[in-house]
C-alpha positions in Angstrom: 0.0 0.0 0.0 1.4 3.4 -0.9 2.0 6.2 1.6 -0.5 8.4 -0.3 -3.2 5.7 0.0 -2.5 5.3 3.7 -2.7 9.1 4.3 -6.1 9.2 2.5 -7.4 6.4 4.7 -6.1 8.1 7.9 -8.0 11.3 7.2 -11.2 11.6 9.0 -14.2 11.4 6.6 -16.1 14.6 6.2 -19.8 14.7 7.1 -21.4 17.7 5.4 -24.8 16.8 6.7 -23.5 16.7 10.3 -21.7 20.0 9.8 -24.9 21.5 8.5 -26.9 20.2 11.5 -24.4 21.7 13.9 -24.6 25.0 12.1 -28.3 25.0 12.1 -28.3 24.1 15.8 -26.0 27.0 16.6 -28.2 29.4 14.6 -31.3 28.3 16.4 -29.6 28.5 19.8 -28.8 32.1 19.1 -32.3 32.7 17.7 -33.8 31.4 20.9 -31.7 33.8 23.0 -32.6 36.7 20.8 -36.3 35.9 21.0 -36.3 36.2 24.8 -35.2 39.8 24.3 -36.6 40.9 20.9 -39.5 38.5 20.7 -40.2 35.9 18.0 -41.7 38.6 15.8 -38.4 40.5 16.2 -36.5 37.7 14.7 -35.2 38.4 11.2 -32.6 37.0 8.9 -30.8 40.4 9.2 -30.4 40.5 13.0 -29.7 36.8 13.1 -26.9 37.2 10.5 -25.4 40.0 12.6 -25.5 37.9 15.8 -24.1 34.7 14.3 -21.7 36.1 11.7 -23.4 33.9 9.1 -24.3 35.5 5.8 -27.9 36.2 5.0 -27.7 33.8 2.0 -26.4 31.1 4.3 -29.3 31.6 6.7 -31.8 31.6 3.8 -30.5 28.1 3.0 -31.7 26.9 6.4 -35.0 28.7 6.7 -37.4 29.3 3.8 -39.6 31.8 5.7 -39.9 33.8 8.9 -42.5 31.4 10.2 -40.3 28.4 9.5 -37.5 30.2 11.5 -39.9 30.9 14.4 -41.2 27.3 14.6 -37.7 25.9 14.4 -36.6 28.3 17.2 -39.5 27.2 19.4 -38.5 23.6 18.8 -34.9 24.4 19.9 -36.1 26.2 23.0 -38.3 23.2 23.8 -35.2 20.9 23.5 -33.2 23.1 25.8 -36.1 23.3 28.3 -36.4 19.6 28.3 -32.7 19.2 29.0 -32.6 21.9 31.7 -35.9 21.4 33.5 -37.9 18.3 32.4 -35.2 15.6 32.4 -33.8 16.6 35.9 -37.4 16.4 37.2 -38.0 13.0 35.6 -34.8 11.7 37.1 -36.1 12.2 40.7 -38.2 9.7 42.6 -41.8 9.7 41.4 -44.2 11.8 43.4 -43.3 14.8 45.7 -39.6 14.5 44.9 -40.3 15.0 41.2 -42.6 17.9 41.9 -39.9 19.6 44.0 -37.2 18.8 41.4 -39.3 20.3 38.6 -39.7 23.6 40.5 -36.0 23.7 41.5 -34.9 22.9 38.0 -37.0 25.7 36.6 -35.6 28.2 39.1 -32.1 26.9 38.3 -32.7 27.4 34.6 -33.5 31.1 35.4 -30.6 31.5 37.8 -28.1 30.1 35.3 -29.4 32.6 32.8 -29.7 30.0 30.1 -31.5 32.7 28.1 -30.9 36.5 28.7 -34.7 37.2 28.8 -35.5 34.4 31.3 -37.8 31.5 30.4 -38.2 31.4 26.7 -41.9 30.2 26.9 -42.8 32.9 29.5 -41.2 35.5 27.3 -43.0 34.4 24.1 -46.4 33.3 25.5 -47.6 36.9 26.0 -46.2 38.0 22.7 -47.8 35.3 20.7 -51.0 35.1 22.7 -52.7 37.7 20.5 -51.3 36.3 17.2 -53.3 33.3 16.1 -51.4 30.7 14.1 -49.1 27.7 14.3 -46.4 29.5 16.3 -48.9 30.6 19.0 -50.3 27.0 19.0 -46.9 25.5 19.5 -45.9 27.8 22.3 -49.2 27.2 24.0 -48.9 23.4 23.7 -45.5 23.4 25.3 -46.5 25.7 28.1 -49.6 23.6 28.8 -47.5 20.4 28.6 -45.3 21.6 31.5 -48.4 22.4 33.6 -49.7 18.9 32.8 -46.4 17.4 33.9 -46.6 19.2 37.2 -50.2 18.0 37.6 -49.0 14.4 36.9 -46.3 14.7 39.6 -48.8 16.1 42.0 -51.3 13.4 41.4 -48.7 10.7 42.1 -47.7 12.5 45.3 -51.4 12.4 46.4 -51.7 8.7 45.5 -48.5 8.0 47.5 -49.9 9.9 50.5 -47.1 12.4 50.3 -49.7 15.1 50.0 -53.2 15.3 51.6 -56.0 13.4 49.9 -58.0 16.6 49.6 -55.2 18.2 47.4 -56.4 19.0 43.9 -53.5 18.2 41.5 -54.9 20.7 38.9 -55.1 23.5 41.4 -51.6 22.7 42.8 -50.0 22.6 39.4 -51.6 25.9 38.5 -50.3 27.5 41.7 -46.8 26.2 41.3 -46.6 27.3 37.7 -47.8 30.7 38.7 -45.1 31.0 41.4 -42.4 30.0 38.8 -43.7 32.5 36.2 -43.9 35.2 38.8 -40.3 34.5 39.8 -39.3 34.7 36.1 -40.9 38.1 35.6 -39.3 39.6 38.7 -35.9 38.0 38.2 -35.7 39.4 34.6 -37.0 42.8 35.7 -34.8 43.3 38.8 -31.9 40.9 38.0 -31.9 39.9 41.7 -31.3 36.3 42.7 -33.0 36.9 46.0 -36.3 36.8 44.0 -35.6 33.1 43.2 -35.1 32.3 46.9 -38.5 33.9 47.7 -40.0 31.6 45.0 -38.2 28.6 46.6 -39.7 29.5 50.0 -43.1 29.9 48.4 -42.9 26.4 46.8 -41.7 25.0 50.1 -44.6 26.4 52.1 -47.1 25.2 49.4 -45.7 21.6 49.4 -44.7 21.4 53.1 -41.0 21.0 52.3 -37.9 22.3 53.8 -35.0 24.1 52.1 -31.5 22.8 52.2 -29.1 24.4 54.6 -27.2 26.1 51.8 -28.8 29.2 50.4 -29.6 28.4 46.7 -28.8 31.9 45.4 -25.2 31.8 46.9 -24.5 28.3 45.8 -23.0 27.4 42.4 -26.2 26.5 40.4 -26.3 23.3 38.4 -28.9 21.5 36.5 -29.0 18.6 39.0 -28.8 20.5 42.3 -31.9 21.1 44.3 -32.7 23.7 47.0 -36.1 22.0 47.8 -36.0 18.8 49.9 -39.0 16.6 50.8 -39.0 15.9 54.5 -39.1 12.2 53.7 -35.7 12.5 52.1 -34.1 14.0 55.1 -32.1 11.7 57.4 -34.0 10.5 60.4 -37.4 11.8 59.4 -40.6 10.3 58.0 -43.5 12.0 56.3 -46.8 11.3 58.0 -49.2 9.4 55.8 -52.5 11.3 55.6 
């Protein structure tokens, strides 16, 4: 075998499609960040080109229309939300621990400033609420899906006697989501991590939980850390069955 042939074999094969997918992913990640500040309606090929350094013609190759760009951006934001919030919650023990983990993961998602304008879906829900169409429908479905997830966790906690039998899972999910959205609004407006601690305490009181000894806002935030601890998880304690 010749040296030239060996060199050709040793070169890593190029994967144009994989390169294109990585570029598209980077574009959409930037688009999602911009959308939390400028709105989905504020997205344009021009400002996206300026933010990414990719030519307008290069961006047009990925997205045929503004609506296509918006929908793809929503899908990317959903992927990020799932990784940052949903998956950590699902990794917890079913029931009250999952409910606490979901709330803490959401607050951590804000605290880590994953997006400059806070929760993507909180930022875009009000904007798209008065604009009927597929983009509004997609944002609404994802937001409703998170509330439904909280409701499922709450229902399991009731079934496992971790919450009172009289607890209404729909009402509890609504209240918890409202606390999280309120925290998002005030955190973005005031840029004050103390707001997130107030939200943590509100969740704790609503669920009958205790906060960890370390103050969450002064800790190094991570996707898997939790500042909310079910009493049943604490050493030497048991949660009374109701």
